C-alpha positions, -999 to 999 in steps of 0.1 A, spaced: 669 269 -641 634 282 -633 612 262 -613 578 255 -633 544 269 -617 523 242 -603 486 246 -613 473 266 -580 503 289 -585 497 290 -625 461 298 -616 467 325 -593 491 343 -613 467 341 -646 441 355 -623 463 384 -611 473 396 -646 439 395 -651 428 415 -624 455 441 -632 437 462 -658 463 484 -679 471 521 -664 443 548 -673 422 576 -657 411 565 -629 375 550 -637 339 562 -626 321 539 -607 283 538 -609 267 513 -584 227 509 -587 210 489 -561 171 481 -562 150 471 -532 133 440 -536 137 432 -569 136 393 -578 160 376 -598 131 373 -623 120 408 -626 145 419 -654 140 411 -692 174 396 -696 165 373 -667 134 360 -688 110 388 -673 76 400 -691 84 432 -672 96 463 -702 130 467 -689 150 481 -722 175 501 -704 184 474 -681 185 449 -706 210 471 -724 234 468 -698 234 430 -705 238 436 -743 266 460 -736 281 442 -709 281 411 -688 253 395 -672 260 373 -643 236 339 -634 247 331 -600 252 363 -581 245 369 -545 231 394 -521 249 395 -486 217 386 -469 179 379 -475 170 413 -458 177 451 -461 202 465 -438 226 435 -436 229 433 -474 236 473 -477 266 464 -451 278 434 -470 281 456 -502 295 488 -488 322 471 -470 328 439 -484 321 416 -455 296 392 -442 269 414 -422 274 397 -391 312 406 -391 303 441 -402 279 446 -369 246 448 -390 229 414 -393 196 424 -393 172 449 -404 175 483 -391 140 504 -375 136 540 -369 133 528 -331 173 517 -334 201 537 -321 225 515 -335 239 516 -375 271 506 -392 298 508 -367 329 534 -373 352 505 -373 341 496 -404 354 507 -437 331 516 -465 337 517 -506 331 556 -504 357 560 -476 381 536 -498 374 558 -529 378 592 -509 414 586 -498 419 584 -537 405 616 -545 371 604 -557 339 628 -554 309 605 -538 273 606 -536 248 583 -520 212 592 -535 180 569 -526 174 544 -493 205 543 -471 191 519 -441 222 514 -420 214 539 -392 195 573 -393 213 590 -363 237 618 -379 267 598 -370 257 567 -391 243 585 -423 261 589 -454 282 621 -450 298 604 -422 308 573 -443 327 586 -470 301 604 -492 304 640 -498 266 642 -497 236 625 -496 198 628 -508 172 603 -499 152 585 -472 173 568 -441 155 534 -442 128 517 -457 94 537 -473 71 513 -451 86 527 -418 77 558 -405 85 588 -402 95 589 -436 119 612 -438 134 626 -471 171 640 -461 198 662 -474 228 655 -461 218 655 -421 190 675 -424 151 663 -429 139 684 -457 106 666 -456 91 650 -428 70 624 -453 84 621 -478 62 619 -512 67 582 -527 52 591 -559 84 612 -568 111 596 -546 123 578 -584 126 612 -606 137 631 -578 166 605 -571 175 605 -607 175 645 -611 200 644 -582 221 614 -599 223 633 -633 232 666 -615 261 649 -598 274 634 -628 273 667 -648 292 684 -620 315 656 -617 330 663 -654 368 660 -651 371 644 -620 366 606 -607 331 600 -589 317 572 -571 277 573 -571 260 547 -553 222 549 -561 201 525 -538 169 526 -550 136 529 -526 119 502 -551 102 481 -558 99 475 -521 62 480 -507 44 504 -508 46 508 -543 43 539 -560 50 557 -596 49 591 -611 21 601 -630 42 596 -663 43 557 -654 13 551 -631 -9 528 -651 18 524 -678 27 486 -677 4 455 -678 18 440 -652 2 468 -626 19 492 -601 46 466 -597 52 469 -632 50 507 -633 79 509 -606 103 486 -620 98 505 -657 106 536 -637 137 524 -622 147 511 -659 138 553 -672 161 563 -643 189 540 -657 185 552 -690 189 588 -681 220 581 -658 234 561 -690 227 598 -712 242 620 -685 276 595 -686 275 598 -726 269 638 -729 299 641 -698 321 623 -722 328 597 -696 312 566 -715 344 547 -721 358 555 -684 328 544 -663 317 512 -648 282 508 -639 271 478 -621 233 470 -614 218 446 -585 194 437 -560 196 438 -521 173 405 -521 146 384 -536 113 396 -543 88 402 -512 50 400 -517 53 405 -557 80 403 -579 93 369 -593 121 350 -581 120 331 -618 127 295 -613 143 296 -580 127 286 -545 121 310 -518 117 346 -515 129 377 -493 137 368 -459 144 330 -468 180 316 -475 164 294 -504 178 308 -536 150 329 -541 158 350 -512 196 357 -520 202 351 -559 198 386 -576 203 399 -611 238 411 -614 252 435 -651 280 452 -655 288 477 -682 323 494 -690 327 501 -725 359 490 -742 365 468 -708 338 447 -702 329 423 -732 296 427 -748 270 405 -746 287 380 -724 269 355 -696 291 346 -668 278 312 -645 308 320 -623 294 325 -585 301 359 -573 285 383 -543 277 419 -534 306 413 -510 329 413 -543 326 448 -552 346 468 -527 376 445 -536 371 444 -573 365 483 -569 396 487 -551 416 470 -569 401 488 -607 408 522 -590 440 522 -576 428 528 -541 444 512 -508 421 484 -494 407 485 -457 424 467 -436 396 445 -419 394 410 -434 375 410 -466 350 385 -471 347 394 -510 372 387 -535 384 406 -567 362 395 -596 374 415 -624 386 381 -643 352 373 -643 341 410 -654 364 410 -680 360 376 -694 395 367 -687 379 337 -666 346 318 -665 352 313 -627 372 317 -597 382 292 -568 367 307 -537 358 296 -503 321 287 -499 295 317 -498 278 314 -462 242 329 -461 227 340 -425 194 348 -415 204 372 -387 231 358 -367 222 322 -378 241 303 -403 216 285 -425 234 274 -459 262 277 -480 270 278 -518 300 264 -536 310 253 -566 275 235 -580 266 228 -542 242 242 -520 239 231 -485 212 235 -459 224 227 -420 196 249 -406 162 267 -411 136 283 -388 106 263 -377 85 294 -392 83 304 -426 95 340 -434 71 371 -424 47 343 -409 32 343 -375 55 332 -348 45 295 -336 42 288 -297 74 291 -279 87 318 -308 103 315 -340 136 296 -339 164 287 -359 168 249 -359 194 223 -371 181 195 -398 182 164 -389 205 156 -417 218 182 -441 204 186 -472 225 189 -505 215 205 -539 230 205 -573 221 240 -583 233 231 -621 209 202 -624 184 214 -598 182 253 -599 148 256 -577 163 231 -547 134 206 -553 161 173 -548 183 167 -521 209 145 -531 230 146 -498 225 107 -496 241 103 -527 274 127 -520 283 124 -489 320 132 -492 307 166 -506 287 171 -474 316 163 -454 340 186 -471 313 215 -471 306 211 -437 344 213 -429 349 244 -447 319 260 -432 335 253 -400 368 268 -407 352 301 -420 333 302 -387 360 295 -368 373 334 -378 339 350 -368 338 374 -342 332 354 -306 293 366 -307 283 351 -339 304 316 -326 286 316 -297 253 319 -313 262 293 -340 274 269 -311 241 274 -291 223 265 -323 242 235 -330 232 226 -294 194 225 -304 175 197 -310 172 191 -347 141 202 -363 114 176 -364 107 184 -401 120 200 -432 108 234 -418 111 251 -451 87 229 -466 59 228 -444 25 229 -458 3 259 -444 -20 250 -418 -55 239 -433 -42 222 -465 
């Protein structure tokens, strides 16, 4: 007699079946990653900015409403995307600068390195920001070639690089997006007949903003709108190139952002911006298009993360996953429409090495916060991560802008979430655990520091 499956085993089996697409030619993978694009900066997410090509990805694929970057700032988010691991685990907990001599450690395995072993052609074009010394550049992390700037466009010197060579000491900001696009299109055209991975981390809309003559002054929303419209044009060029190459039905294209908006841009209804673990700092647009494999016009409300890309791509492409413990999961059942949500551990949210929040199901818990708002002058005694006197709990289905703390109404949820967070933290590297232990020993924040009014108000 065959023993019936319990509910958990049945769900796992169903998810596994959905996660195993039919055997076919290995798919091409395109990942487009914007810099500082907010949740509310895309037409299909409610923006007045004109983004017809990005909206096309939603119309011809799936749009996610609860997708999270790996961190509220640049470098850590990129480490999370490429490794499928929390940035604190992957060795890149903070933003890297030109003065830094570190980068993504050799012990980490990137999507490109994983796919190279599966005979993929690989290109990184755009902003790298995971170390600028030769040993840390894309060509040493699984990419056949690289064209772009090694860090943010507000950092100097603003090199433009070809592989490991500096070809311009100061890249011309106005021409970056069209030059990136030209290289990406050439790569798609030359890859005809062999599977490819194109990773395109755009420089914009990170400040300083710049657009080519073709787009400058075109948007009614000013230079920010010009920049976003040029990125949208770039995506249209890539879609056209894929179609001309006869690869449209075998190409998965994914679009997202590394964190929320900085000084310009919109987080939609979400609270907070770049540099903050409020939703506006880490919940970002995510769209996926794969004709014939991903249903058209679907909206998915399940929780997903940029860390999920590596395991999802690996499974889809038949590649061997890295041996490092992964924090992401295979979300193909969400992409394919087989499932509306997946069971998973809470998603932890860090600022540098400091654990501050976690997202689980409909709930978001805050347990710590800095004593100063992001990008504000440090107070006397310096910037500190402080535990809250009591955890704050937000029901993101009823309260997406995190305005109403309901911890006192759901003490069981708070206790369960804290227990789950402790369990995940117990498996973190020793340095991360030590920082967490030190933070817990600090005196609780005297006020809800993320909501303090500005001086003089």
